Structure formats: C-alpha cells, structure tokens
N, C-alpha and C positions, 0 to 999 in steps of 0.2 A: 849745930852743926855749922862751922865755918868756909864756905865756897869761894872764897879768893884764891887764885893762881899766883904761882911765885914767878921771879921773872924768870926761872930758870925755864921754866915749863912755856912761859910763852916766848922765849928764844926757841927753844927745838920747834913749837908749833909752827913758828914765822917760816923756819928750814923747810918744813916738810912741804907746806905751801906754795914754796918757791920752785920745790923739785916736780911738783905735778902739775904746776902750768908748762915746764918744760919739758915732760913728756909729752904733752897734748899736744902742745906746739908743734914737735918734731913730727909726732904721727900723722898731723894733717897737712904739716909740710910735705911729706912722706906722700899721702894720698893724691895730695894736688899736684906733685913731680909727676906722678903715674899717671893721672889725669891728663894733661897736659901732655902725656910721651906718647899715651894710646892713641888723644887725638893728632897730635903731629903725627903719627905713623897712619893713622887711620886718612888723613888729609893727603900724606905725601902718597901712602897706597892709592886714593881713590884720584891724586892727579895721575898715578902710572896706569891705572887702568881705563881711564878716561876712553872711550869710544871704542870698548873690549866687552866682551862679557865676562864677567866678573870669576874667579878663579872658585871653582865648586858647585857651578852650575853645570848642568847637562839635559839634551834633549833624547827622550826616549833611550838614555844610558849611554851616549856619547858625551864624553867630556869636552865642553865646548869653552872651561875658563880658561881667560887670558890671549883668546882669539879674537881679533878686531869683526864688526860685522861680516866681512866679505870674506873673511877667511871661512868663517862659522858659516858662513852660506856653503860657501864651496866643499869644509867639508861634511858638510849634512846633506847637501843634494848629490852627494857621492855616494853616501852610505844610500840613500833613501831610492838611489836609480837599481843601486846593486840588488836593492830589497825587491823593487818593482818587477825586475828580469828573474826573479825565483816565485817557482810556484808554490803555490798553498796545497799541501795534499788533508787531502779528504776520505777519510776511511769507513768501510762498513765492514763487517766480519772480514773476512778475505780480499774482497776488492777495494779498490782505491781511484781517486779521482784528482789528477793533479789540475789546477786553477790558479790560473794568471790574475793576479789582481785587479790587472786592466778588465776584464772579463765582469770584476762584480763593477765595475766600473767608482773604485777606491781611487783618491787623491789627493796627494799631499801637499801643502802649501808651506814649503819651507820658509819662507819669508816673514809670514805671520811665527812660526815658532822660532828665528832669530830674534823678529821683536820680541818675543815674548821674554827669550831670557835675558834682553837687554836690557827690558823693564824691570827687571826683578829689582836693582838695585840703581833705579833712576828715574823713577815714578812719582816719588815721593817728596817730601821734604829734607832737607839735608841731615837731619837728626834722626828721623827714619831710616832714610837712607844709608846713615852711618850705621846703624843698629844692626841691619840687614847684611850689611858686608859682615859686621863683628860675627852674627851668628853664621855665615855662612864658612867662616874657620872649625867652626865645630858639626854645623850640619850641614851636609852639601843637600841641592835641590836637585830636582832631575824633574823636568817639564816633558808632557806628551807634544806629541807631533799633533798640529792641525790639518786637519782636511775637511774632506766632504766626500759621501757615499750615495751614487745615483741609484735609487730605489726602484726605479723599472727594470735597470738591466739586474739587480738581485732578486727581485719578485722572479723575474723571468727565468735565472738560471737557476732560484728553489723548485721550480715550476719542473722546471725539463730534469733536476737529477731527480725528484721524484716520482718521476715513469721509471726512471730505471730504477730504483730503492725500493719504493711502497710495494707492499704486496695485499693485495686485498683478500679481504677474509672471503671464507665458502663456507657457507652456511650447512648446516646438517639438512639432508633431505631425505625423502621418501619417494618410492616409485615402485610400480608394477609390472615387472616383467613375466610374462609368461605364466599369468597366473601366481606367481611369488610376490611377496612383498623384501622390498631392499630398502634397507637402510644405511646412508652415508653419513659417516659422522663428520663432525664441523673443524673445521680449520681458521684460528683465528690467525691477523693478516699485522701490517706492520706498515707505519708509515712516517714518514720525515718529520718533527719538530721541527717546522719551518721557521717559529718565532726563535727558538733558542739557539736552532742554528746560526739565523741572522744576527743576534745578540754576542755570539763567540766571532764572528766574520767579522762586525764592523771595529771592533776597537782591534783587529791584527791587522784589518788596513790599514789602519793610522797609527800604525809602528813599525819596528825597521827590525821584524824580525818575520822568517819564514819560518812553518811548523806543521805538523800535524795534525788532525783535528778529527776524534772519531765524531761522526756522526750520530747525534740526540735524535732518538725513535720512540714512537708512540706503540702501544699496543693496540690494533684494530678489532674490538671484539664482535666476531658472529653472530650478528642479529639473534638468527635460530641456532641454539644448543643440540647438541644430541640427545641430550636430557629431555628434549624439550617434543620431540619423537616417541619417549620410549613407548608414551601409552597408545599411541596410534598402533605402532609395531606391534604392541603386545595385544590390540583389538584386533588387528587383520591375522594375527597369526592363529586366534582363538574360531575366528569366521570360517577359517581354511584349514580346521584342524578336523571335519569331517562331513558327513551327510546332509541333509535337511529334507525332510518329505513336506509336502505339501498337499493338503488333503481340502475335496470339496464335495459333500453330500458320500455318495460310494466312489467317487471316483479320487484318486493318490496321485500323485508323482514325487520320485526321489532325486534330488539334484545333489548332483555328488561334488566332493569337495573341490577338484580343480575346476568345474562349470562355477561353483562362487568364486573362485579365484579367477577365474575368465570374467565375472559378472562387477568385478573390484571393481571402484574410483575412489580418487584422492579429492576430498571436498574444504573449502575452506568455510570453517564456521568459528563462532566464539565462544571457548573454550574458557571459563571462571574470567570474562572479558578481557582475555586474550585471542587474539585470529590463530587459530592451530589447523592444520591438516588431518581431519577425519576420514578413516578408509569408512565407503558405503558402500551398498551396492544398488548399480543404475539399474533404474527399469528400462532406457534405451535401451544396452547391453542385453536383456532378459528379453527383449522385444520375439525372436523366435521361438523362447521355451512359450511367453503366452501365448503364443500363435497356434501353438500344439493343444493348449489348452481352452482356448476360448471358445470352441463348439459343445463341450460339456457345461463348461458354465455359462454359455450366455441364454437368454430368453429374451426372440427378438422381439422387438416394440411396431407397434401396429401403427400405421400413418392416420392422421384424421381423413375422412373422404367425403363423398357428398351423395346424397341419394334423393330420387323426386318418385311423384306419383303422376308426373300428367301436369299438374297443375301448382306446385309450388317442391322447394327442392330445400332440402335441410344438410344438418352436418352430420354424420355420424363418426361418433367421437373416437380420438386414437386412444391407445393404452401405451403407458408407461414399458418396458422393457429392464433387463439386467444384464451387465457387462461385467468381463472381470476387469478390476482396478488397478492397472499396473503398477499407480503408486504406491496404494497402500498395500497391495501385494507382497512388491521390494521389500517395504519395511516389515512387514511381517518376519517374511522369510530372512531379513538380515537380524529382528529381533532374535528369533529361535537361534539363529547362527553365533550369535552371542552368548548361547546357553552350554554348559559342559554337556548337559544331560537332556531328556527328553526335547529333541532337536527335532520338533513338528509345529507348522504355521498350517492355517486357516488360508486360503484362498479369497480374497477381499472382492466384494463384487458392489456397482453402484447402479445408480438408477442410468437406463438408458433410453434418451428420451428420440422421438418418433421422429424422421426429419420433415415431417408438416405435423403440427401438433392443431390441437383441438382449436386453441386462441386463435392461430393465425386463419384456419379456415374460417373459422368465425367472423374474423377480419375482414374476409373478402366481400362477404355481402350479398353470398348468392342464398337468395331466398325464395324468390317471386317469378312467377313468368311470364316474361316477359312479350314472346311471341310463339306460337306453332301455326306449323305450317307439313299439310302434307301434298301431296300429288296424286291427282284423278289417275286412277291404276290403270294399267299397264302391262301385258301380261308379256308378248312380244317372245321370242326364244328363250329356251335353259338358258344360253351361255347367255344372254341378257343378263337373266336375272342372278347368276353368278356375282357379274361384275357390278351388279349395282348393288349388290348385298355387300360384296365384298369391299367394295368404294365407300358403303355408307359408317363401313366399320373402320377405315383408313380416318375418314373425315370427322367422326364424332368422338366426343369425349373431350373438348381441346378446353384451355383454360384462358380466357384473353386478362390481362389486367389493364385498366386503364392507359387510354392509348394505343396498345399493342394490335396490330392488324393479321388479319387472320388473312392466307396468304392458298389458294383452295391445291394449285400444283406443287406447291411444298409441303404440304401438310400428309396431301395423297400418296404422292411420289408417284413412280414412272409406272406405266400399264406393261407389265410383262408375264410371262407364262412365269416366271420362277416366286412369281408375287401372288398366283391365284389366278390371273386372269385368263379369258377365254376369249374366242373371236366370235364378235358380233355384228351387225351392219352400223356403219357409220359413215355419217357424210364425208364425200372423199373430191376435192378439186370443185368444180362446179355441178353442185346438187348432186353427184353422181353415188347411191348408196354401195360399200366396198361392205364385206367381213375384214372387221381389224380386232387388236386385242383392246379391249375395254369399251367395246362397241356397248352404246347406250347408258354410260356413266352419265351425261348430261341430266338424265334425271335427277341425279344426288346434286349436282351444281345447282340446278335451277328449284330444286326444295330447298334447299338451302338458304340461297338468292334470295326468295321469298320468305324465308323466315328472318333474317334477318331487315330484308326491306321493311315488314310491317313491324319488328322491332324499334323500328325508326333510328337504326344503328347508321352511321355514315357509311354510304357506298362509294368506293373508291374504283373500281372498274368492273364492268359487267357487260355483255357481247349477248346479241340475239344472233339464233342460227340462220346462217343463209336457207333454208328451205323452215318453211312454215308447219309447226308439227301442231295438230290440232289438238291433242290430249294434254297439251301444254296452257297455263292463263295467257290469256291475251297480250301481247306486250312485257311479259314477265317472265319470258325463259333464259335458260344463261347457257351459254355453249362455253366449252372448253378447247380451245384447240392452238396447243402451243407449236411455239412459243410466243403466237403474235396474241390468242386469246385467252387472259383468266380471269377467276372471279376472287375481289380482295373485298374485304370491309373492314373498318375501323370499330373499335370500344371505345365511343366516345362517354360515356356515361364515368361517372367517380367512384365504379366498383368495378368487379372482377364481375366478369358472365361465363356462363358454363353452359357450352355447344352437347348436347347429347340430339342420337340419329339413329333410329330404329329401321330395320328395313328386313322385307322376304324376299326381296328380289320384284316383287309390284308393286305394294303398298310401302310408301316413302314417308317417311314423319322427320322433321327435326325439329325440337322444343330450344328454345334459349331464354335460360336462367339466368338471377342479376338482382339488382336492388331496384324496384320502380321507380325513378325519378319523376315519376308524373306525365311524363313527355304526353302528347297527343298524334296519331298519326289520320291525314287524311287523303285519300287517293281517288285519283280520277283518272278514267280510262278516254282515250278520245276518240274510240272508234277505227274502224279499219277506214284508210284512201286507197283503191286500187288504180293499179295504173296500165301497164301493158297487158295485151290477153297473152297466154300462152301460145306458143306458135308448133309445130311439127319439125321434125327432120329425121331423115331417113339415111342414113349411111351403110355403105357395102362391107360386108364382115366376110371374109375367104374363108376364116375358118369355121363360119358354121355351117350345116347341111343346105345342098341347094333348096333354096324356097322357104327354108326356116326363117322364124323371125322373132325377134328377142325385144323384150323395150328393157332398152338398157337406165334411161330415167324418166319418170312420171311428167317431171316439168312441175312449173306453176305459174299464176298470173303472177304481177307484180302486186304487191303493195305494202303498206305503211301505215305505222301507227304510234302512239306517244302513251306514255302513264305519270301522270305529275301526281308528287308525294308532299306533302308539307308536313313538318315536323315542328310541333309547338308545344313551349315550357309552359308549363302552369302560371308564371311571371309574363307570359305574350312573347320573349322572344321565340322568332325563328330561327330555326337552324339551320346548317349547311347552306350559309347565305341565300336562305328565300328558298321559294317552291322548287322541287328538282324535278327535271324532265327527263325522262328515258327513252328515246327514240329507238324504236326499231323498224327495220327496212328490210324486205323481203324479195329480190330482183325476181324478174321476170324471166323463166329457163324452160325452154324448150323440150317439147318431150324426143327423145330420142330412141328411136326403134333401128336394130340393127338387122340387117337381113342378108343372108346364105347367097351365094349366086345362082345364077338360072340359063341354062342355053338362050332361051328367049329374051327375057325379061331384061332391058337395060335399066339397072338402078341410080338415079340421077340423084346427087348430091347437095341441097340446097345450099345455097349461099352462106357463110357464117354472118354475115352482115345482116341477115333476114331472120337467122335460126337461132343465133345464140345471145343473148341478153348476158352482162357479168354483173356483179355487185360492185357498185361505187367505189366502195372501202375495201374489195375485197382484196388477199394477198397475192401481190403480184412478183415479177420476178422470176416466174418458172417455176414458185415452189409450192409442192401441193398439199394443201391445209386439211387434214384430217379434224373435223367436227365430232366426236362425240356425244 
C-alpha cells in the first residue's frame, strides 16, 4: 500500500494548521484582555472603596456598603439606640411582660461591628481581598452585632420572672375529716425553662430587632399522683364500712363504723419499696374505749414483798398479771375492719409486770436480823396505849436504801385526833406533866433508837428527855419534841434495810433486817453522876379550894451519864469517826406544890433562884416544848 501524500494534501494541511493557531491566539488574547479589564476594574473599585465599607456588606440587616467608618458608625449607632429604647415582650398565655434590653444587661459594641465590616475586604493579601470583593457582587454578607450580656442581671431577671410564672405542683393528699376519708387529686405545675429562655434572649439583645417571645415552659409533675392514694382511700372506705366486734372470754364490745372512723389516722409506710400513706387505727385514739374494757380484761399483778419471823427475813415472790395490749388490740381491730364479713376480733392481752419484782426485791439484800429491841413493859393509861400502838404502825414497815435517812417526825407525822391520837401525859415546859395529843409515844422513839443503836447504824440526831424516866434504858432514851428535837439515823450499809415494829400499846419491839456485813458493836455505860438535889416550891393558886394542896411537879435531882458505842468492821475499821459518846443530862427540878388560899395562913413563894433549875440547853425564847 502506498502511504505517500500528494503536494496538494500537504498544502491543505498547512493552511488548516495556520487557521487553528490564529483562533487560539484570538481566544487567549480575548481572555487576557478580560482579565486585565477585571483586574483593572477591581483595582479602580478598590481605590474608589478605600476607607469605606465594601458594597454588599451589612451588619444585622443594616446595609453599610459604600459608607466610611464614621458614616457606618453613625448609622449603626442610630439603629442600636432605637432598638435599645424599644422593649422585648415576653408572653405566657394571656399575660405579657415588657423588658428593656438594659434591664437584662445587654450592650452592643458598634465600633467592633464596623471594624469587622471593614475587615471583610482588607484583612488579607491583595489577591484574597480582590477575590472577596468580586464575590460580594454576587453574594452579600450580613455580619452579626458584637456585644456582651451581664449574666448576673440576666439570672436575677429570670429568677424574678419565675416567681410570677412558675406554678408549683400540688400533690394528691388524703385527709380524715369527721371520721371520713377525703381524697384531693394532684395537679401538675409549670416552670420557666430558664436555659432555653436565656438562649433566646441573648442573641436578641445583640440584634437590632425588638420582638415578642413566648416564654418556654416545662411541666413540673406532682410527686404524689392521685392514683398513688387510691389503694389507701379504698382501704379506709372498707374499714369504716361497718361495725366490728371485740371479744374477751364472756365479754364483748361493738365498735361502730363511726367510732372506727374516729380512730383512723394516716401513717407513712414503705409499700413495695415506695413511701406511701396508709390508713391505720390509732391505739392512742382508742384509749377511752380501752379504759372501759380494762377492768374486764385485766388480772392485776402482785408485787414482791418481804416476810419475817423475828429471826430472818425473806422475799415473798411477786406474780405476773395480765392487761390489755393497746397496740395488739388496735391491730386486731384493724385486721377485722379490713374484712367484708366476720368482722370480729379478740382483745389482745399482754403480761403485766408488778411494780416491784421478785428480782428487785432479792437485790435489796434484806435477809438478816441486824438488831432487835423491846422496851420494858409500862402500861400507863389506855389513851397512852392507843398512842403507842398507832405510832408504832406509822413508824414501821419502812425501807431505807443505802445512804437514806430515817426521820422520825417525817415518817410518823403530826399527832392529831383526826389521825387517831388521844390525850395522855406528856412533859410540858420545865418538867410539868400535862395531857397532850400523842402523850407517851417517846416509848416508840426510844425503842426504835435502841434498835438502830444496836444495829450499828449511824445516829444523826438523838435527845434525852428533860425528866429521868426509870422504865427506859439508862442513858439510851430518845425524846421527840418538835421542832427542836427529833430522832434521825442513816442506813450506812451497802444494802437496803427493813424496819419492822409491833406494839400492843404496852409491849413494843422494833426489828431491823438487812445484810449482815459483820460489824461488831461494843457498848459501855458510864454510870450516873449526881448533881444538885431536888428542892421544894410552894405557890398559891387561888383557883384551888381553901386549904387544898396539889403536887404540880414531882421534881428531880440533877443527874447525867453517857453511853459509848464503838462500831467495828471485820477489817478493823472503826465506823462513825471512832467511839461515839451519847450524853444525857437530867436537870434538877423543884417539887412544885400548889395550895389553895386560907384566911389564917399566908403562903410565901420561895425565890426562883433557889427553887428552879433549868436545863442548860433547853428550849428558850418563851417557847413551851412538849416532850412525848
């Protein structure tokens, strides 16, 4: 095959190549000319727009194109000022609130906004800036305003607004009124979504638009719903739907529906792991009903006590009793009230412990006879025997805890006819014997003193009589003359003591029981020392018949003595600060005879200084002291 071209073909090819080159050159020349024209135009436009905001640029919708910085600032400031003086309206339902931007702490930085507008076409290199200018002819740019918001003012405003807008939820509630159960339904509340409202307000404060905003709200649900109380409501309705019968052996009591309603109360309990109100019957509210039932139900307990045979003492055991159990009975009544039929319950009982239990009694340690003392029989008058007998009853069956003090006056009490006392001879004033209520009871105080004395107990107070009485132990009598003279002693053992006494009015004995701690008693009598002898005194008494003579006071010679007691413990310790000396002094008293007047005989009264002797420490001040 022959591939050689002809001369004509070559000529045609060369002509076509020349034409193609000419076309490309023309295209390139045209493009170059256009580019030069655009560049030249942009250069001229840049020169014309120098120190001005480029056309196509706006701030928050305000066109600033072609304005100088000062012009743009003035224009934008005018719009900002107008907007700042216009309120923002917040609405919620039918209510509205107008708020000025300044109240929310919003401030606009106009200069910063103008600087940003100027920088759109000037803050890069010439080619980039030129490209931005070119684009502005096809797509405009709107810049946001710049500024700040005072968060403290914004937060304070939102808090104040919430006080007006927020609605607290209302929990469902149960109430008992006049024995009926009331159910109040719940209501959900509402609250401002403060974060969402803040997000809406902040950009609005930095724009040139005053508008109306619907306040965003969120629902605040009630913690306790109506349905949460439905089970409790239905439970209470069932409980008061009819009467309930309580039984105990042959006794029964009917509790009416209205009474059950009056016993209702609401109690917070955990139901399925959730706290809930539960209607229950209150045992406290049923106290009046239980009081009516108590006598039929109760079996009284018996306190422990003590018994003795004169040699030892022992505990008589107490006995448990039964009493109504309020809580368990209320529970039984409630269980029956939750039934629709067979609404009957049994009264619950529980053990009733005695006030003084066997264990407590045994712990007192009352078992040994510590001392026993009886006074020599002295009959006296029948009234005196009554006084001795009833005083012994008042004075005995006393328990003293360790450290307790026996006070005769406080224990025995006043000697009055209302308490059974009779008049019998008692020592009045300076050795005079007169009938007084309670006369003769010094036999009781003397007997008790000697029992405590021989038990080795600490004697705090004891006084001898002003007259020597020969049927009492020498130096160991104990008078009572209130308020100055009393008998007191202390239980200084480590256990309780029990004071027992018995008297028929003539024979009187006191026993003291406790725990023998081994103390030993040594007693020594000093014998009597005699003083001045008895003198005689005669006085005229015009109330007597002429010639009559009455011995008003027998009188006595002075005498004194002492009794020494030493109380020693097994380890040799001497108690009560060593040997104790109990002194007795019986002053000299004249024999006083009263005589009636006679026409012949003149009676002369001896001077008091030679006929009357007073007790050194006797009650002075004109007070007449009665010794019983």
